[in-house]
N, C-alpha and C positions, 0 to 999 in steps of 0.2 A: 504494500500500500504506500502511495506517495504522500509524504507529509505536506501540509500547506506551505506554500512558498510565497514570501512577501519580498518585493524588490524595492530597495531603497535607492532612489535616484537623486541627482542634484549636480550642480556644477562643481568643479574642482574646488576644494577648500570650503565647501558648504557645511561640512561637519557630518558627512555620512558615516564614516568609520567611527567617529566618536559617539554618535548616537547609537549605533548598533552595539558598540562595545559597552555602553552604559545600559542598554536595553537587555542584553543577555542575562546579567544577574537578576534582573527583575522577573524575567520569564523562568529562569531556573529556580528561583525562590518559590515559584508557583508549581514546581514539580516537572517542568518540561525539559526534555533533552533537545537543545537547540543546536542546529548545524548552520554554518555560514558558507556562502560561496562568494568569492570576490572576482570581479571581472577586471583584468588588466588590459590596458590599451597598447601595451608594449610587450615585446618578447621577453620572457623570463626563463632562465635555465632552472628547471625543476630537479635535475639530477646532476651528479658530478661525473664528468667524463672519466672513464677508466674503472669506476666502482662497479660492483656486481650488478646492481639493479640497472645501471646504465648499459652494461654489457648485455643484459637480458633484452632490454628494449631494442638495442641495436641489432640483436640477433633475430628480431621479429616478433617478440612477445607483444600481444595487444595490451596487456596489463602487467605491471611489475609492482610488487608490494615489499616494502622494507618494514620489518617488525622488530622493535626494540623492547626492552623491559617495560617501558612506560608509554609508548606511542607507536603509531604506524604511519607510513607515507605511501600513498598510491600514486603511481605515474601510469597514465593511461592515454591511449590515442584519443584525441578530441573528436575526430570524425566530424560528422555533420550535426551531432547532437550537442549543441553549445548553449542552449537557453537554460535558465535555471530550473524550470520544471522538468525538462528532460534529464538534466544532471542529477536532480534530486531523486527522480525515479530510478536512475541507473545506480547511484552510489550511496544515497543517504536514507535508506529505508528505516534505519534504526532511530532516526530523529523524529521528534514530535512536531517540530516547526523548523523551517529553513528561512534564514534571513539572507537575502542576496544583495550585494552592493554593485551598482553599475547597471548594466544590461538595460539601458533606457529604451532600447528598440525591441526588446524581447516581449513576448506576450506574458501577461500575468498581472496581478494586482500590485500597484506601485504606490509608495509613499514618497513624496518629494520633500527634500530638505531645502528650504529656501531662506536665505538670510538677507535682510535689507542691505547690510554692510557690503555685500558683494556687488550690488548694483546691477544685477543681471535678471532677465525675465525668467519665468519658470522654464525648466528644461522639457517638461512633458505637458500634455493636455489631458483633459478628462477622457477623451476618445482613445488615448494611448493606454488606458487602464488605470489611470490615477484614481485612487480611492480615498486618499487623505493627504494632508500636508502638515509638516512640522516646520513652523515658521514664526517669524516676528512681523509678518505682513498680513494682517487680518483681511485686507481688501482683496487678496489674491484667491480666486476660486472660492467665493463665499458659500457656494452650494456644497462644498466638501467639508468633512470634519477637519478641524484645525487643532493642532497640539503645539504647545510651546516646546522648545528644545529640552526643557527640564521636566516635562510632565510625563515621566516614564511609566508611572502606574496607570494613568488613563490610556496611554498609547498601548501598553501591554494588554489591558482589558479590551480595547478596541480590536486588537489582533486576535485575541482569544474568541471574541464573539462574532468576528467577521464571517459572513456567509457569501461565497462568490455568487455573482449574478450570472444566471445561465440563459 
């Protein structure tokens, strides 16, 4: 079963990572197992050349997992399945909720982080799947639920109660 996926979008330096980082403890305090997915716009090396897992991938393995005493790392071919819902379905079935950062063009329910100090318009529109906004700009999308950047309890409650529109 795929856990619910919420996509946090916003311009660079809007506070996406900070909001998610602060929201995770609020959700885990409520008993949820939270997973995250981060979209990077640049190439990142996920494995170290010459190490065993790198060698397995270079030999053609579709997936390679490194397991240590306290963690694991999975390196997998991205293929065409790159949106957060597909990734959650493929890899994050143990989670109760997935918080994804970035992915502004992917389908799925989105919460935009918008700060007046950045001086930029919203990144997404309601038609892009925007369901709420965390902001200090109450005039932006007044038809959507608004949260302050510090109102983690109310935002967590909103995510827990959210039912996707079908």
